Structures are given as C-alpha cells and as structure tokens.
N, C-alpha and C positions, 0 to 999 in steps of 0.2 A: 878871701878869707872863708875858711870853713866855720860853720857854726858847730855849737857843741852837739847838736843832734846827728849831724853827719858824722862827726868824729866818733861819737858812741857807736853809731850804725857801722863804721868801718872796724872798729874795735871788736863787735861782736862777730864779724865777719872773718877777721882773722883769727879769734878764738876758735871760731867752729872748724876754720881750715886746720889749725894747730893741733886741736884735740882730735879732728879725723886722722891727720897724719900719724900722730901717735898711736892711736887704736888699730890703724893699719898696720903700722910697724909691729906692734904687740901680737895681732894677729898673726902676721907672716912668722915672727920668732916662734910662737907657739904651735903653728902648723908643723914646724920643724922637729917638735918634740913629739914623737909618736910611740903611742902605746903598742900598737899593731899596724901592720900596714896590710893591703889587700893586693894580691898579684897583679891585678890590672887597674891599679888606681883606686882611690879610697882610702881612708884611714882613720883609725881613732886617734885622737890628740889630745894635747893638755889644754883643752878649753880653746881652741881657736877661734871657734865661730863667736864667741861672747861678745869680744870688743865690738866687732861689727854689728852685732845685735844690738848693743848699748849703744852706739851711734844712731842706729835706725830709729830707736826708742826716743832718744833725748831729742834729736832734730826732726823726727818725722819721716814717713816713707819716701817722699821726693828726695832728700837728702841722701836718706839710707840707701836708696836704690844707686845713687850716684857712687856712695862709698863702697857698697857691695859689687857694684860693678868693677871698680878699680881694684878691689881684693881679688876678683876672678881673672883679672888682667895678671896681676903679680902671680897668682898661683899657676895660672897657665905658663907664665914665663919660668917659672921653676919647674914646672912638670913636663915641658915640652921635648925635651931629648927623650924622656922616658916612654912619652906616648908614641914617638916616632921610632922606637925600636921595637915596638910590639907588631910590626908588620900588618897593620892596618891598611885597608884600601885608602885612597884619598878622601872619598866620601865619607867613610868612617871616621877617620881623623877630623875633618871638617865637622860632622855632627858631634864627635866626643868635644871638640873645642867650644862649640856652642853650648850644648846641653849641659855637658861635666863642668863647664868653667864658667862661661859668660853669663848663661842664665841661671845657673844653680847659685852661685855666689852673689848674684844680683838680688836674688829672692831673699837673701838675709838682711837686706836694708828693711824689709818690709815688717819688722819688729814693730815699729811705731805705728802700725796702721789703725789700732783700735784707740789710740790716744793714751791718757795718763791713768796711773793707780795701778796697784799691785796686779789684780787680777788681769787688766789690759796687757801689762807687762808679760805675764805669763802666757796669755792667749796669743800675743803678738811672735813671742818666740816660737810657740809651738806653731802657728801659721806659716812663719817664715821657714823653719825646718821642714816641715810637711811639703811646702812647695819646692823647696830645695831637692827633697827626695823624689818628688814628681819629675824634676828636670832630670836626675839622673837615671829615674827608671825608663824614660823615655830614650836616653841615651843608652841603656842598656838593652832595649828591644830593637834598637836600631843598629847603632854603631857596633856593638859588640855580639851581635846575634851570631856571626861566624865564629866566635870563639866558645859558644856554648858547648861543655861535654857532652858528649853521645848519650849518656844517660839522661841528660835532661832535653833532648830534640821532644819537640812537641809541647814543652811546657816553659815556654821562652818568657812569659809575664811572670810565671811563679819564680823563675831564677833569678830575673831581675829584681824582684821584691826581694828575695832572700839575700842576694849579694849586696845590693845597696842597702838593705835593712840592717847587715850584718855589722856594718863599720858606723853608718848614720845615726841608728838607734842609740848606742852605747854612747858616741860624741854627744848626741844632744842630752842624754841624761846626765853626762858630767857637767854639760853648759848650764842646764837647768838647775841643779843642785847647787853649782856655785853663784849662778844668777841670782838665785831666791836667796842664798845666805848674804849676798853683797846688797841686795836690793836696799835695805834699810840704811846700812852705813854709807851707800853711795847715793842715797835720795837728793841730796844737796848738789850734787853733780848732775844728776838726772833731771 
C-alpha cells in the first residue's frame, strides 16, 4: 500500500508531465502561426518559444532541457520535408538537424537557469534565446555556407548573424513582451 507522500510525489510527476505536454502542444500550434517565414528556415511566430521557456523556468533547467529537446524533435519532424528539398549535402543536412533543431530548441529549456524572481525570469529567457541564436549561427556558418549569396562571399559570419537575427530577434521581442505581461498573472502557476 502506498503512503500519502509517495502518492503526492506521483501526483506532482503527473502534473509536470501533463503541463509540459500541454505547453509543448501550445508551442507547436503557435509555431504554425507565422508572422513571416525566411526562405531557408526560421520564422517569426506568434510567441511559440514562450511556453517552452515557461516550463524551463517553472521546473528548472534539467526538466527544461528535456522539454526543449522534445520541442526540437517536434519542430524537426514538421520541417524535415522542407529541409530535404533545399538540396543540401548530407553533411549540411545533418548539421542543420543538430544545430537548427536539436541544440537550438533544447537551449530554450535553460530559461530557469538563474532561479526564481522576475529579473531572473527575464535573464533566463534572454540567456536561453541567445544560446539558441548561437546554435543557429553555427548552423549558418557550416550547413548553409554553400547557399551564401555571391555578394556576401567573405562575410559568412556577418551573413549568419544577419539572417538568424532577422527572425530570432523579433520572435524574442514578442516572447519577452508577452512573458513580462503574463509574469504577474501567471506567478501562481510558475
């Protein structure tokens, strides 16, 4: 027979799983609502990163990393046909899978790395998105180097910064504004 403590612990685990699944589903649906789409991947969405960032903040970076990785796998499965149609080499495809999806979205789970409190919430969101940007940057200078327009030859790093920043910065600003506005009403949830 289970004692009350083990039942309570199991209940908390179930709640964590259910909340994470709901937030992953919400992130996935929001990722399909695109403000604009870049030609070789990346888009500004209707706040699709925020639910994963919130799970990372609420449950800490270890659980957040697992949630972010799961979100990366979902995004990869949604985009795999498009990636395969771009004519990338097998090595470039593998690099894109790893850096643009598995590592980049896993980084979102680091939103809880600094602990609790409003300033730590904002700092965690910022850190998570900067690390996602860094992963996309690496992909840009490796997997997508062959796609670089002629006028950008010799400026690979600058091109990757400009390309990835053009969708990730507005996407982050949307998430930051909505996250700041929702922080106080959601404080009980977080």
